C-alpha positions in Angstrom: 127.7 97.1 91.2 124.1 98.2 91.1 123.3 100.4 88.1 122.1 104.0 88.7 118.4 104.8 88.1 119.3 107.8 85.8 115.7 108.9 85.3 115.3 109.5 89.1 118.3 112.0 89.1 117.4 115.7 89.1 119.5 118.2 87.2 122.0 118.7 90.0 122.5 115.0 90.5 122.9 114.5 86.8 125.5 117.2 86.6 127.5 115.5 89.4 127.2 112.1 87.5 128.5 113.4 84.2 131.3 115.3 85.8 132.3 112.1 87.7 132.6 110.5 84.3 135.0 113.3 83.2 132.4 115.0 81.0 131.4 118.6 80.7 128.5 119.8 82.9 126.3 120.9 80.0 126.0 117.2 79.0 123.6 116.8 81.9 121.1 119.2 80.4 121.2 117.3 77.1 120.6 113.9 78.8 117.8 115.4 81.0 116.0 116.7 77.9 116.3 113.3 76.1 114.9 111.5 79.2 112.2 114.0 80.3 111.2 115.9 77.1 111.8 113.5 74.2 111.0 110.5 76.4 113.7 108.2 75.0 114.2 104.8 76.6 117.6 103.9 75.1 120.9 105.7 75.5 121.7 104.9 71.8 118.8 107.3 70.8 120.7 110.3 72.4 122.2 111.3 69.1 124.0 114.5 70.2 126.1 112.6 72.8 129.4 111.0 71.8 129.5 107.2 71.4 132.0 107.2 74.3 129.6 108.9 76.7 126.7 106.7 75.6 128.8 103.7 76.4 129.7 105.0 79.8 126.0 105.7 80.5 125.1 102.2 79.5 127.7 100.7 81.8 126.8 102.8 84.8 123.0 103.5 84.5 119.7 102.1 83.4 116.6 103.9 82.1 113.4 102.9 84.0 110.6 102.2 81.6 107.2 100.8 82.3 105.8 98.1 80.0 102.1 98.4 79.1 100.3 95.2 80.0 96.7 96.3 79.3 94.9 99.4 78.1 91.2 99.8 78.6 89.2 102.7 77.2 85.7 103.5 78.5 82.9 103.5 75.9 81.1 105.9 78.2 83.5 108.8 78.5 86.8 108.0 76.7 88.7 107.6 80.0 91.7 105.2 79.5 93.1 102.9 82.2 96.7 101.6 81.8 98.1 98.6 83.6 101.9 98.8 83.6 104.6 96.2 84.5 107.5 97.5 86.5 111.1 96.1 86.1 110.7 93.9 89.2 107.5 92.3 87.8 105.0 94.2 89.9 102.1 95.9 88.1 100.6 99.3 88.7 97.7 101.3 87.2 97.3 104.8 85.9 94.4 106.6 84.3 94.1 109.2 81.5 91.1 111.5 81.8 90.2 113.9 79.1 88.6 117.3 80.0 87.9 120.5 78.2 90.9 122.1 80.1 93.3 119.4 79.0 94.5 115.9 79.6 94.8 114.8 83.2 96.7 111.7 84.4 96.0 110.0 87.7 99.1 108.2 88.9 99.9 105.6 91.5 102.6 106.4 94.1 103.0 102.9 95.6 102.6 99.3 94.7 99.6 98.5 96.9 98.8 100.6 100.0 98.9 100.0 103.7 96.3 102.6 104.8 93.4 100.1 104.8 90.6 102.4 103.7 87.5 100.2 103.7 86.0 101.4 100.4 89.2 101.2 98.3 90.5 98.2 96.3 94.1 99.5 96.5 94.5 98.4 100.1 93.2 94.8 99.7 96.7 93.2 99.3 98.6 95.6 101.5 101.7 97.5 100.6 104.3 95.9 98.4 106.7 98.8 98.1 107.1 102.5 97.2 107.4 103.7 93.7 110.6 105.6 92.7 110.5 109.1 91.2 111.4 107.6 87.8 108.5 105.1 87.9 106.0 107.8 88.8 107.4 110.0 86.0 107.2 107.2 83.5 103.5 106.7 84.3 103.0 110.1 82.8 105.6 109.7 80.0 104.3 106.3 78.8 100.8 107.6 78.6 101.9 110.7 76.7 104.0 108.5 74.4 101.4 105.8 73.8 98.5 108.3 73.1 100.6 111.0 71.3 98.8 113.6 73.5 100.2 116.2 75.8 99.5 115.8 79.5 98.6 119.1 81.2 97.5 118.0 84.7 98.7 115.3 87.1 96.8 113.9 90.1 98.5 111.8 92.7 95.4 110.0 93.7 95.8 106.4 92.3 97.0 103.4 94.3 99.0 104.3 97.4 99.3 107.1 99.9 101.5 109.8 98.4 102.6 111.2 101.8 103.7 107.7 102.9 106.2 107.9 100.0 107.1 111.5 100.8 110.7 111.9 99.4 110.1 110.2 96.1 106.8 112.1 95.6 108.4 115.4 96.3 111.2 114.6 93.8 108.6 113.6 91.2 106.8 116.9 91.6 109.9 119.0 91.2 111.1 116.9 88.2 107.8 117.0 86.3 107.7 120.7 86.9 111.3 121.2 85.7 111.6 123.6 82.7 114.0 121.1 81.0 111.4 118.4 81.1 107.6 118.3 80.6 107.4 121.6 82.7 103.9 120.8 84.0 102.8 123.8 86.2 102.8 123.1 90.0 99.3 124.6 89.9 98.2 121.7 87.7 99.4 119.1 90.2 97.2 117.7 92.9 98.5 115.5 95.8 95.8 113.6 97.8 96.3 112.2 101.3 94.2 110.3 103.8 95.7 112.6 106.5 99.3 112.0 107.7 99.5 115.1 109.8 103.2 115.7 110.1 103.7 115.2 106.4 100.9 117.6 105.5 102.8 120.2 107.5 106.1 119.2 105.9 104.5 119.6 102.5 103.2 123.0 103.4 106.7 124.1 104.4 107.9 123.2 100.9 105.8 126.3 99.9 104.9 124.8 96.5 101.9 125.9 94.4 100.3 122.5 94.1 96.8 121.7 95.2 96.4 119.6 98.3 93.4 117.3 98.7 92.4 115.6 102.0 90.5 112.4 101.9 88.0 113.3 104.7 84.9 111.1 104.1 83.3 111.7 107.5 82.4 114.6 109.9 83.1 112.7 113.1 85.9 110.5 114.3 83.8 107.3 114.9 82.4 107.3 111.4 85.9 108.1 110.0 87.4 105.2 111.9 84.8 102.9 110.4 85.9 103.9 106.9 89.6 104.8 107.4 91.9 103.1 109.9 94.2 106.2 109.7 91.6 107.9 111.9 92.8 105.9 114.9 96.1 107.7 114.7 95.0 111.2 113.8 91.6 112.6 114.8 89.7 115.1 112.6 90.7 118.1 114.6 94.4 117.3 114.1 94.0 116.7 110.4 92.0 120.0 109.9 94.6 121.9 111.9 97.2 120.6 109.5 95.0 121.8 106.6 94.8 125.2 108.1 98.5 125.3 108.5 98.8 124.3 104.8 96.5 127.2 103.7 98.3 129.7 105.9 101.7 128.7 104.5 100.7 128.4 100.8 97.5 130.4 100.4 96.3 127.5 98.3 92.7 126.3 98.9 92.4 122.7 100.2 90.1 120.2 98.6 88.1 118.0 100.9 87.4 114.6 99.2 84.2 113.0 100.5 83.1 109.6 99.3 79.4 109.1 99.7 78.6 105.6 101.1 75.0 104.7 101.3 73.6 104.5 104.8 77.0 105.4 106.3 77.8 109.1 105.7 75.3 110.4 103.2 72.4 111.8 105.2 71.4 115.4 105.4 72.1 115.3 109.1 75.7 114.2 108.2 75.8 117.1 105.7 74.9 119.5 108.5 77.7 118.1 110.7 80.2 118.3 107.9 79.2 122.0 107.3 79.9 122.7 110.9 83.3 120.9 110.9 84.4 122.8 107.7 83.1 126.2 108.7 85.8 128.8 108.2 88.1 126.3 106.5 89.6 127.7 103.3 88.6 125.0 100.8 85.8 123.2 99.1 84.2 119.8 99.2 84.4 117.3 96.3 81.7 114.8 96.6 82.5 111.3 95.2 79.8 108.7 94.7 81.8 105.7 96.0 82.8 103.1 93.3 81.6 99.8 94.7 84.1 96.9 94.9 83.2 93.2 95.2 85.3 92.6 98.3 83.4 95.2 100.4 79.7 95.5 101.2 79.6 99.3 100.8 77.2 100.6 98.2 77.0 103.9 96.3 74.6 106.6 97.4 71.7 107.0 94.9 71.5 110.2 92.8 68.8 111.7 95.0 70.9 111.3 98.2 74.0 112.8 96.5 72.1 115.9 95.3 70.3 116.3 98.7 73.8 116.2 100.4 75.2 118.7 97.9 72.2 121.1 98.3 72.4 120.9 102.1 76.1 121.9 102.0 75.5 124.7 99.7 72.6 126.0 101.8 75.1 126.0 104.7 77.5 128.1 102.8 80.0 125.4 101.8 81.6 125.4 98.4 80.9 122.0 96.8 81.2 120.0 93.6 80.2 116.5 92.6 83.0 114.7 90.9 82.1 113.4 87.5 82.2 109.6 87.5 84.7 108.3 84.9 85.7 104.9 83.7 82.9 103.1 85.5 82.9 100.4 82.8 86.7 99.7 82.9 87.4 99.0 86.6 87.8 102.8 87.1 88.2 102.9 90.8 91.7 102.8 92.4 93.2 99.3 92.5 90.4 97.5 90.7 92.2 96.7 87.4 95.4 95.7 89.2 93.5 93.5 91.6 91.5 91.7 88.8 94.7 91.2 86.8 96.6 89.7 89.8 93.7 87.5 90.7 93.6 86.0 87.2 97.4 85.5 86.9 
């Protein structure tokens, strides 16, 4: 009999489990707090449970726990990148970024990715599998445990397409927000997507208070197809309609992620086209100087081009920020550390 992944059970599912074992319902809350507040990885550490219940849990369940393989810390900005091994031997990466407003963890949602974005190292080996809710939770938990620091913000923008792993991602968000766990505010959670239209609308219908970020990266379909194969399935007008739907449902402003690639999408003419496309959209643009990867020939826009692009958007009335580059000296871009590790092993 396959053991139950107990860390992926929400409170209702946990209550059903303990009752099926002949235990009182309140035990579920105690177990949930041990797993999601105190971050224990062994049933024997659950000291307020009877030995009998602990034995039943050990027989029926397992506690998913990521094993740190490598931790790199940037000498430039203190960003830390964690390479974790999963129980099936796969490796994933997560990033801890320290800001004035608190500690933010960027997590992976899949082992690899099938979206094929040309400027991203995550897609180079394709998709291996989805991560479970427990594995995503444990990315946050292990970083908090290893560093001894509280995590206040979570960004689902690492390896993988979150909306391609919809059910597990949704469960993760609800569990990390649970008042019996880390209780991270939904407003401090960001989900990024390359634009799976039906799932953007589905997410909007959940009516959560998370931030949604769209990886846009171009103002016209032809350029977007050059950068992102998903553009062959959904054109920009469909994706932006889904973003409007998201705003109408949640009243939460959408972030438009825009990676600047030298000579591809970084001209002032492109900024004018982008301004036109995003006119009357409730959101803002986050400019990202693309992190170069060896396997692709795309190069980062120079500082002058980035500033000119930003200034043109602002002149056209578009809210815009430039994302601060972090972890450049530690394989900071999505998928880089995992890729270099797998290539050497």
